[in-house]
Structure formats: C-alpha cells, structure tokens
GUNUVO-228649 format. One line per field, with one value per residue (C-alpha): x, y, z; residue in one letter. Coordinates in steps of 0.2 Angstrom, whole numbers. Example, Ala and Ser with C-alpha at 12.3 -4.5 7.8 and 13.67 -1.06 7.14 Angstrom:
x <- [62;68]
y <- [-22;-5]
z <- [39;36]
type <- [A;S]
END
This chain:
x <- [159;162;151;146;150;133;130;145;139;121;130;141;125;115;128;129;109;113;127;114;105;92;86;74;78;73;84;76;85;76;72;87;101;106;96;100;119;119;109;120;135;126;124;142;149;137;140;159;157;147;131;115;105;88;81;63;54;36;38;46;55;63;67;78;85;90;98;108;114;119;129;139;144;152;139;128;110;99;81;66;51;36;39;54;51;69;83;102;113;127;123;124;112;93;81;63;46;36;20;31;38;20;12;27;27;18;28;41;55;53;52;69;76;72;79;96;95;107;99;83;84;65;64;50;46;31;21;9;12;26;17;15;32;32;15;22;35;50;58;59;77;82;90;80;84;69;74;61;60;45;43;25;8;-8;-26;-29;-12;-3;9;28;32;25;38;53;64;71;72;89;89;103;102;90;84;92;109;108;103;118;130;124;116;99;92;81;62;51;33;18;2;-16;-32;-37;-55;-66;-64;-78;-87;-73;-70;-53;-48;-42;-33;-23;-22;-28;-43;-55;-50;-68;-74;-59;-59;-76;-68;-54;-66;-69;-66;-58;-47;-41;-37;-30;-16;-11;-13;-2;11;14;14;26;36;35;45;51;50;37;28;11;1;-17;-31;-37;-36;-50;-40;-25;-33;-41;-27;-16;-29;-30;-11;-10;-24;-13;1;11;15;10;7;0;3;-9;-12;-22;-40;-52;-69;-83;-94;-110;-127;-144;-154;-168;-159;-156;-142;-132;-135;-128;-112;-109;-113;-100;-87;-89;-89;-71;-65;-69;-62;-46;-47;-50;-33;-22;-14;-12;-8;-2;5;18;24;42;43;33;46;59;52;49;69;73;63;51;37;37;24;22;5;2;-9;3;15;30;33;44;57;57;71;70;84;82;63;61;44;32;15;2;-15;-22;-24;-17;-18;-1;15;23;14;17;37;38;29;41;56;55;60;74;88;103;107;120;113;98;97;82;64;46;31;14;3;-16;-20;-14;-3;11;1;-9;7;23;35;49;63;56;63;52;51;48;39;36;19;5;-13;-26;-42;-57;-65;-83;-89;-105;-100;-108;-124;-139;-156;-155;-162;-157;-145;-136;-148;-163;-169;-175;-163;-172;-189;-186;-180;-172;-177;-176;-164;-150;-133;-114;-112;-97;-109;-113;-123;-137;-132;-150;-159;-146;-150;-136;-130;-126;-107;-102;-95;-77;-67;-53;-38;-23;-6;3;21;25;42;46;59;67;76;62;48;37;28;25;17;26;25;28;47;44;35;48;58;78;77;63;72;88;79;69;85;93;79;78;98;97;114;121;116;99;98;108;94;80;87;90;72;68;78;94;110;102;94;109;121;108;106;125;126;112;121;140;144;161;163;168;153;141;150;150;131;128;140;130;113;119;125;106;97]
y <- [8;-1;3;-8;-4;2;9;21;24;29;42;49;50;60;72;74;78;92;98;100;111;99;99;86;67;50;36;19;5;-13;-19;-28;-17;-6;11;16;12;24;39;36;39;55;61;59;67;81;84;82;100;107;106;100;84;81;63;60;43;37;24;23;6;15;31;19;10;25;33;17;16;34;30;16;29;39;53;56;62;71;62;73;64;68;80;88;108;114;106;106;116;104;91;91;76;76;62;65;56;65;66;75;87;91;96;109;114;130;137;149;141;125;135;143;126;119;133;129;112;109;91;83;64;56;37;28;44;35;37;52;58;67;78;92;98;100;108;121;128;124;113;125;127;114;99;84;66;53;34;20;2;9;25;24;30;28;35;51;50;66;65;62;75;90;88;78;80;64;46;37;19;10;-11;-23;-38;-51;-43;-43;-61;-64;-54;-64;-49;-57;-75;-82;-88;-102;-96;-106;-97;-99;-91;-78;-77;-69;-49;-44;-31;-27;-8;1;15;28;38;23;14;-4;-14;-9;-19;-22;-29;-39;-47;-55;-63;-71;-75;-93;-109;-117;-102;-103;-121;-120;-107;-119;-135;-128;-122;-140;-148;-136;-126;-138;-132;-116;-98;-88;-71;-71;-55;-53;-43;-35;-39;-52;-61;-59;-69;-81;-86;-87;-98;-111;-112;-116;-127;-138;-138;-124;-110;-93;-74;-60;-41;-28;-10;-6;-7;-1;-4;2;15;7;11;15;17;9;11;-8;-3;6;-8;-21;-12;-9;-28;-32;-20;-27;-43;-41;-32;-46;-58;-48;-46;-65;-71;-56;-62;-80;-77;-58;-45;-31;-28;-26;-42;-51;-46;-51;-68;-71;-66;-79;-93;-94;-97;-101;-90;-71;-65;-47;-34;-21;-19;-30;-23;-8;-5;-24;-36;-55;-61;-80;-79;-92;-91;-76;-80;-67;-72;-57;-48;-32;-20;-10;-15;-6;-16;-33;-29;-25;-39;-52;-41;-48;-65;-61;-56;-68;-78;-92;-108;-99;-105;-97;-90;-97;-86;-94;-81;-84;-69;-71;-55;-59;-63;-46;-35;-45;-56;-53;-54;-44;-27;-13;5;19;35;53;53;41;40;47;36;47;33;39;23;15;2;-16;-16;-29;-29;-33;-52;-56;-64;-59;-69;-59;-74;-73;-79;-91;-89;-70;-58;-42;-24;-24;-9;-8;-11;-14;-31;-34;-33;-48;-38;-24;-7;-2;-19;-30;-45;-57;-66;-85;-89;-95;-111;-111;-123;-131;-120;-127;-118;-122;-120;-105;-102;-84;-85;-69;-69;-73;-65;-80;-89;-108;-120;-133;-148;-144;-147;-162;-170;-168;-182;-179;-173;-160;-154;-152;-141;-132;-128;-121;-112;-102;-100;-106;-109;-128;-127;-125;-142;-151;-145;-151;-168;-168;-166;-180;-193;-187;-195;-208;-195;-184;-199;-205;-187;-186;-203;-196;-181;-184;-176;-181;-189;-173;-163;-178;-175;-158;-158;-171;-160;-145;-153;-161;-143;-136;-133]
z <- [25;9;-6;-19;-37;-42;-25;-29;-48;-41;-30;-46;-56;-42;-41;-60;-61;-47;-57;-73;-63;-55;-38;-35;-41;-36;-33;-39;-30;-29;-12;-3;-13;1;-1;17;13;-1;9;23;12;4;22;27;11;15;32;29;21;36;28;34;30;35;31;34;36;39;52;68;63;47;59;69;55;46;61;65;46;48;64;55;42;56;57;72;69;80;80;78;86;96;111;101;101;98;88;93;82;86;72;54;51;56;55;58;57;43;52;67;56;47;64;64;47;49;64;59;71;59;43;47;53;36;26;35;26;13;7;11;10;9;11;3;-7;-17;-1;-3;15;10;-2;10;10;-9;-7;5;-6;7;-4;-19;-25;-11;-16;-12;-14;-14;-12;-16;-24;-33;-40;-46;-41;-50;-49;-40;-32;-35;-50;-47;-61;-51;-37;-45;-62;-65;-60;-58;-60;-51;-54;-59;-46;-60;-59;-40;-40;-51;-40;-25;-16;-17;-18;-33;-30;-33;-37;-34;-39;-42;-51;-37;-30;-41;-39;-47;-37;-28;-30;-32;-19;-32;-19;-13;-31;-23;-19;-5;10;16;0;-4;14;9;-5;6;20;17;27;12;9;26;27;9;14;27;16;3;15;23;5;-4;10;25;40;32;41;35;33;28;22;24;21;37;56;55;41;51;67;58;47;64;73;56;57;76;73;62;73;66;77;71;78;71;71;66;69;85;87;99;105;94;101;107;95;103;89;81;63;58;47;61;73;59;56;75;79;64;72;89;82;75;91;102;92;92;111;113;103;107;123;114;98;97;110;108;91;95;106;92;79;92;95;77;74;85;80;93;81;63;53;56;49;48;37;30;44;39;22;24;37;42;38;42;32;36;30;17;11;8;8;-1;6;-2;-20;-22;-38;-32;-40;-24;-11;-21;-21;-5;1;-9;-5;12;7;-4;8;7;23;26;19;11;-8;-13;-6;-11;-15;-12;-22;-16;-26;-44;-40;-51;-66;-63;-59;-66;-57;-45;-57;-70;-77;-76;-84;-72;-75;-67;-74;-72;-81;-70;-67;-63;-54;-59;-66;-58;-47;-48;-38;-33;-24;-5;-3;-21;-30;-47;-57;-48;-40;-20;-7;6;12;19;7;12;10;-8;-9;-21;-11;-18;-24;-12;3;12;26;20;28;27;35;43;30;27;13;16;14;-5;-7;-15;-26;-18;-14;-25;-29;-47;-50;-61;-69;-77;-91;-88;-104;-117;-105;-105;-91;-91;-78;-70;-58;-39;-36;-25;-39;-53;-61;-61;-78;-75;-60;-70;-82;-70;-61;-79;-83;-65;-65;-47;-38;-37;-18;-22;-31;-17;-5;-17;-19;0;3;-10;-4;6;0;-12;-21;-22;-28;-41;-48;-48;-59;-71;-74;-74;-56;-48;-32;-24;-30;-23;-7;-7;-9;5;17;12;17;33;39;36;52]
type <- [M;Q;L;R;D;Y;Q;N;T;A;I;T;K;I;K;E;S;F;Q;K;G;M;F;H;V;I;L;Q;A;P;T;G;S;G;K;T;V;I;F;S;E;L;T;K;L;T;A;S;N;S;N;K;V;L;I;L;T;N;R;A;E;L;L;Q;Q;A;G;G;S;I;K;R;A;G;V;N;A;F;Y;I;Q;A;G;C;N;V;V;S;N;N;F;N;A;Y;V;A;M;S;Q;T;L;R;R;R;I;D;L;E;Y;W;K;K;F;I;S;S;I;S;L;V;I;I;D;E;M;H;L;Q;E;F;N;Y;L;F;E;S;G;L;L;D;K;K;H;V;I;G;F;T;A;T;P;K;R;S;G;K;M;R;Q;L;G;L;D;Y;E;D;I;I;P;T;I;S;V;M;D;L;I;K;S;G;Y;L;V;N;D;D;Y;Y;G;M;E;A;P;D;M;A;G;V;Q;I;D;H;M;K;G;D;Y;K;E;N;Q;M;F;Q;K;Y;N;T;A;K;L;Y;A;G;V;V;T;N;Y;K;E;I;T;P;D;T;K;A;I;C;F;C;V;N;I;E;H;C;V;K;T;A;I;E;F;N;K;N;G;I;T;A;K;F;I;V;S;G;I;S;P;P;K;E;V;I;D;D;D;M;G;K;M;A;R;Y;E;E;R;K;R;V;Y;D;L;Y;K;E;Y;F;D;L;L;S;G;D;R;A;Q;I;F;E;D;F;K;N;N;K;F;Q;V;L;I;N;A;G;I;A;T;T;G;Y;D;C;P;D;C;E;T;I;I;L;N;R;A;T;N;S;L;T;L;L;L;Q;M;V;G;R;G;S;R;I;F;P;S;K;T;H;F;N;I;L;D;F;G;D;N;C;K;R;L;G;Y;Y;T;E;D;R;F;W;S;L;W;H;E;Q;T;T;G;K;G;L;P;P;V;K;Q;C;G;F;N;A;D;G;N;Q;I;G;D;K;S;G;C;K;R;L;I;L;A;A;Y;T;I;C;P;F;C;G;F;K;Y;P;E;K;T;H;K;E;V;D;L;T;G;I;V;F;D;F;E;N;K;T;V;Q;K;I;K;R;I;K;D;M;T;N;K;E;L;H;E;Y;W;K;A;K;K;H;K;T;Y;W;L;F;R;Q;L;W;Y;K;G;R;E;D;A;I;E;Q;F;G;K;E;F;G;W;T;S;K;T;V;K;K;G;I;D;F;C;K;G;L;N]
END
C-alpha cells in the first residue's frame, strides 16, 4: 500500500506524540484524505511487532470498510459483531462495533481482552457514543488514536479535552484539491427558511428535527429543490440530504413527479401504538405519527427498499438522485456523485462537512462538484475550502434560555386565527398542531425558492455573489474560473454545456487558445457520458 507524503507525515507525528509521553491523540484529516489508509498502515506496523490493535466503528458500513482496508494492508482482522461472545487469539487486529462492545464492557472476559490490546483506533471519534470507553477507565495509560475530519463538539457534549491530549492536523482541503486528491466545488445558496422558534438540541448540538421540518414542509420548497436542480445541475448524479423520514418521502415524490428518478433511504419506522384516550392532545400526536407511517409504507416499495440494494442500484446508476436523512454521511463513498443537495439547515459543522464531503471525491472525467444549499449552511458554518482551527475544548451552552412560545389559536401578533380559536394555552412557537387540543395552524406561504451562485475567495477570505454559470459571458466565466482555481477541464465542460464545439472555439479565439487546446477541449467533452 503506497502512502501519500502527508499520510506518512501523520504517522510520524503520531509516533512523536507517543514518544513525548502522550497516550490519547486525535488525527484530524479532511473527508477524502484517506483516513482508513492511515489507520490501516498503523495497524500493520503495530501488528508486525506482535502487538494487538482494536479498531472501533459506529456503523456496519464503516465496519466492513475498515476491515477491507486492513486486509488490503496485509493484515487479517477478527470481527466483533452481534452474537460474538469469545474472540480468537490467533489475530493481532480486531474490528468491533461500538455498541457491541458496550454491551460486553462490564464482563470480566472482555475487560481482560481490552487489557491485552496495545493500540485502540477509534473511527469518527467526535461521536459521543465512544464516551463510555473513556469513562470506564479501561483506556487509561493505553495508546488511543481518534480519527475524524471534524474534532469538534458543542453544547453539553463531553469535552474532548477530558479524553484526548492533542490534535494532530494533516492537510487542508485546498491542498488536497491542488494535489488532485479532491475536486473543487461550485456553490449555490439561498437565505434559509426563517429558523426563529426552532430550538437547538444541546446534547446533539443541532436544530431539533421536528421543529426544523415544519419550516421545510412547504409545497414551494419541495418544488424549488427540483426546479433548481433541473436548471443549475441537470442530469447530474446527486445525493440529497433532508430533515426526516416524511421530508425524504415527499422530496422523492416531487423528483419523480418531474421525471427525475429518485429513491429514498431512511432509518426503519414502526407503526405507532394505537391510542384509545379522551385526551385530544395524545390523539393528535398519534394521528400525526400514523400519517407519517402510512406515507412511508405507501411509497416504500415504489421509491425505497432494502438499504444495501438501494446503495448498489445508485452505484450502478439505476436512478439519479439518492435522498436520505443522515444515512449517506460517514462510511459511504460515491465518487461519481456530482451534486450535493442540502435540503435542510444544520448548526453542526461536523454534519455539514460530512454531507458536502460526499461529492468531493475524484472520478474519471469529474471536474468539480456542485453544492445546492437550501439552508444557508455554508454562510453560517463556513465554506468547503476554508481552513479551520480545531480545539479540544468548546464553550458549553447551558440551554436554559426561555424558548419562544405562542398562544394556541392565535398568531404572533395576538390575533385570532380563523373563526374558531384553539385552547389558548401557551405552546412552543414552532408547533403547527397544539399538543393539548389538536388545533392545526394553517400552512404559511413562502417566497419563491431561488439559489444564488456564490464564490468563496480562499486567499482573501471574502464571499461574492455571482451569476449562475450558464448565464455568464465568456469574460465572466474566465474570471470565475480563475477565482475558483478550477482545472481547465472544468472550463471545457462549462463551454460545452453552453454551446458545444462553437462555444469552445469562440472562447479559444477570445482568450488566445491554440488549435491544439481547442481540439483537446472538444475531444474531452465528446468523451463525457
């Protein structure tokens, strides 16, 4: 396995940290930089000295990905999964699901097993589900390397500084792009729906999903996502991130209604337990859950199915847009994906970079990827190519402020809604159905959805609004190409979309291209699928 220079440097820095007496370190490496390659090499080096390595992941997809990478490095691994009660001593590498190990952690056999481990590698270490290992004391004075693209927590999350002693950065996104290991982006954003009244879950550090969904569940927003996709990134392979199950289903319906093949994948949903009660609030909540379940069941066979099969079909281009709610983030690679649709808002930098990172991988003939941001997320949290500072400590928000409320049956101005008011009790401002009496608020009207092109100047740290690429003059296109530092093949491709051979030839005349360069551009574009 041939390592890149920055990957070798990362391994050297980890060794130096351990030599200085540190036990727990974080290796920060951007999405697409090859974290699994680095920890596979570390596993190989450790196992070659007859030491044992334990690799922990949080999802089944990551489990298989980690094991496969280790095998390619020349090391066979033992998998600790559901049903595993005893491990084989004939291995030097073990790969385990976090929750599987958690259910065994108090048993003496497993404590003894962990004591035999020389190195613990934690993939996606920023997740809180690994906290129990540090709290147990089993990792004290044991070498631990946590891998992540985003060593960041917020709110009431456990401080990283309680468990780790250092953060080792590797390489920036911009340097990965310059080296040809990632592709650059074209970004389109819009003012997000008004998030007033949407609370932050301080344990997760992000917006509360049920409240955020009420902001996105509008006919114009559903139509706007599809319209902008068709106008800005037509016919591209896309991954769309939504708020929740209902949002995924309705978005998939909208795409298919407009002739664009799309399927959704979500976490499983069970039928709600029937409520037989005079409490109108309980009945309203039951009816709401049943409505979502019925919608999911109605479209599951048509627009969804087995998760592994959906991923396989998307890989083989059997449909065009993959719609999900937090499934296709970590542990899923689709290098030929060219468009990322952020059909939600997030307050989590980690989640934003995970979503955007799905489009950044290189692929033959892939010149860039597109970001359609319907949540104003990059304006809030930073753009794809920005350098970021990481810290072991974060400011803890108490979350004790009073949430915005309204009187049931009345609007924010205190005026009664319709002829029949609600129960007049104070409820959260984000509620569209009163939990006490079942009063339903009318759907709000929204302005037309329209994305605006935005360019982030990496060197000067400035943001500028631009025309959509297809509407640019040749001069404007040339200036944008220079500002973004896109490769020439990107320029060939945009000109081809504007007017095929004629557009490339005309641009070449204006900017002094040789006939060889013009032919190179035409030949490249004719070879595109």
